[in-house]
N, C-alpha and C positions, 0 to 999 in steps of 0.2 A: 618553671611553670608559674603562671600567675595564680594567685589564690582565687579560689571560686567558692564563696561563702554559702553555707545553707544554715537553716534554723530548725531546731527541733520545735515541737508544739509549745513548749514553754519558754523558748527563746534562747536556748543554748546556741552559741554560734560555733560552726565548724569551718574552717578555711583550709583548703587543700594547699599544702605548701609544696610538695614534690611527691611525684609518683614513679615507682620503680616496678619492675616485674615482681610479682609475688602477691599473695592473697591477704597478707596482714594489713590492718589499719592501725597506726600508731597514733594514739590520742595524747597530745601533749597538753598537760593542764598546768597553769602557771601557779606560782606560790604568791606570796604578798599577805593577804589579798590586796586587789587594787591595782596590781601591776599590769595585769592583762597578759595575754598570751604573746605579745609582742617581745616580752622579756625572754621567750624561748627561741627567738628567731635564730641566733647563733647555734643553739643546740640542734635545731631542726637542719641547719646547714651542715653541722658537723657529722650528723649520722649518715651512715651508708648501709642501711637495713632494707631487706625485701619488702616491698609493698608500698604503701601510701602514708606519708605523714601529714597529719592534721594539727592545726592549732585550735585549741578549744577555749571558749570564754563563757563562763556563766553569764546569764543576763544581769546588767548593772555592774559588771566587772571590765576594768580596762576601758577599751573603746566600745564595748558592746552595750551602748546606751541609746541607739538610734530607735529601738522599738518603743512605743508608748509604754509608760510604767502602768502595770496592771493594779487593779484595787488591792490594797495590802502591801504594795511595793514590790520592787525586784526580787528582794531577798527572803520572801515568805516561804519559798520552796527550796532554798539552799540547804545543803547541798545534794538533797535527794534526787534532783532533776538530772544530775549526772548520769543517771541511769538511761535517760532518753538518748544521749549520745551513743552509749554502748549498744542500745538496741538499734539504732540507726544504721549501723554498719557491721557487716559480718567479721568475724576473725579479729575483734578489736583488742588492742593491747594498750591499757591505759598507763601513761607515764605521768605521775604527779611530782611536781617539784615542791619541796617545803610544805607550805600550808595546804597546797593542792593534793599532796599525797594524804594529808590528815583528813580533807574532805573525803577522798575516796575511801578511807578506812572508816567512814561514818556512814556508808551505804552498803549494809550487808547484801542487798539484792543484787549487787554487781557481780558477785561470785558466779551467778548463773549465766551471766551474759558477756563475759570477756574471756579472751584466750590466755591472758597472762597479765601481770601486774609489775610495774616498775615504780620504785619509791626512791626519789633523789634528794638527799639532804632533808629528809622528813622525820617524823617521829611518831611513837605509838601512843603518846598521851601529852597532857599539857605541862608535864615537868620541864619541857624544853623552854617554856616562856620564862619561868623563874630563873633558869640557868642563863638565859640571854640577858635579862635584867641585871643579873649579878655581874656578867662579862662586861656590859656597858658601863656599870658603876666602876669596875676595876680598871677599865680602859676607856675613859672619857674622851669624847671628841668636842673640842670647843666648838667647831663649825656646826656640829649637830645642835648644841645648846643654843647658839646664836640663831640658827634657822628655826628651831622650835619656838623661841620666844617671838621671832618675827611673825611666824604663822599664827601664833595665839593672839597677836595685835591685829593682824590682817589676814584672815584665813583664805587666801586666793589659791588658786590652782597652782600658780608660779611658786609661791612660798611653800606649799605642800611638796611640790616636787624637789624644791631645794633641800628639804630635810633628808629625802632619800639620797640625792646626790652627795650630801655631806657625809652620809654614813657609809660610803663606799669602803672605807678602810676596815670596817667590820666585816664586810661580805667578800672582799677580795685580797689576795696576798699583795705585798708591797709592789712587786713587778707588775701586777695587773690592775692596779687602782686606777690608772688613767683610762684604760679600757672599760673598767667598771663604771667610772663616772659618765663616760660617753653613753654606755648602755642605759644607765638609769636615768640620764638626762633626756633621752628620746621617748620614754614610755609615757602612755596616756594618763595612767593613773585615775583611781576612782576613790575619792575621799569618803564617800557613803559606804562603799564595801569595806574599807578600813574599819570604819566606825561599827558597822554591823558585826564583823567578825570579832572585833575587840569585846563588844557588848554580849555577843550571843555564843561565841564558839571557843575562841582562843584560851580562855581560862579554865574552861570546863571540859575541854576534849578528851575523850577516851575512845580509843579504836573500838568499834562495834563488831568487828570481824576480823578473821585472819585467814588467808588462804589455806584450805586444808590440803589441796592437791594441785592447785594452779602453780605453774611456774612463776616465781617470783624473785625480782632482782631488788636488793637494797644496795644502792650505790652511794657511797660516802666520799667526801674529801677530808684528807687527814687534817687540813687546816680549817675546817668549817668551825667558825666562832659563833654563828648565829643559831643553829640548831644542833645540840649535843647528839653526837652519833653513837655514843656508848649506851644510850637508852635501848638500842637493839640487842644488848648482850644477853638478855633473858633467853632462857632455853626454848620458850614457846615461839621464838622468832627465828628458830633454826630448824631445819628439816631437809629431807631429800628434795623437796620442791623449791627450797630457798637458796639462792645464790647471793653470798655477801662479797662485795668487792669495795675496797678502799683505794682511792687514787692519791698516791703519795704527792704532796705539794698542791693538791686541789683545795679551794675553799667552797663557799656556799654555791657560787656558780661555776663549779668545778670544770665545765667544759670551756671556759674562757681560759683558765690556766693550762689546762691539759687536754686539749682537743683530741689529740691521737689516742691517748689512753681511754678517754670516754668512747670514742668511736670503736675501739678495739673491744671494750666490755659489751657494748651493745651488740656488736656482730656475734660475739660469743654467745650472748643470751638469745639472740634471734635463732641461732642454731639449735640451742637447747629446746626453745618452743617448737621449732619445726619437727624436731625428733621426738617430742614428748607425746605419749608417755612411754615410748619404745626404749628409753634409756635408763 
């Protein structure tokens, strides 16, 4: 089905990717930031869940830059306007990848407006960032250093994208690096979104809420080198409403390495949500 976009009052863009029988609305929110929901295209294609799958972009993220920039800029209401997308559709299940999941955990009001929550390769606080920097120092990529220097001298879109493509070895397992490079090479990117998040969010992030009773899935790749997944080991992130699943051999974009396993986990979780709270 061809994507049919619509916008919330504040410019959050929702593109319908596929529709199946069922009342759930799955809202796929990208990480990055700056990558845009195009980074979740393969995930959307992988899933076989009941209901409708939507690709969600905050204003000023990815390719969602066609609307005139309001006074104060695109990012003045990030991430709280994610609430608008949840309110726009019934039975919404928010699926946040990486930083997208962190944005979701920064909007406490969401708890009253969503049916369930999925966090993929995400984290509960900013400790992930220092861990990532340490990993990058211990496992340097010459191509990243070269691309970063080139961008510093000539900050074009193409040079910015080259940094992301050069970093594929951090985000994908060796057997999926080529697929990862192709994925990263086709994304729209938003340099200003990256700059805003680095300046205003990434280093100070702390989850402002945790689901008390909503069905929640924490989905991790065992080979995720970008966002440390052991940060979910604290007891407060476990409970009868929380399902933890780790996909062996999956990295930060684990649906690329292990699509069948990711599909199976989502199908399992969809059944949990369908039966909740009767289980």
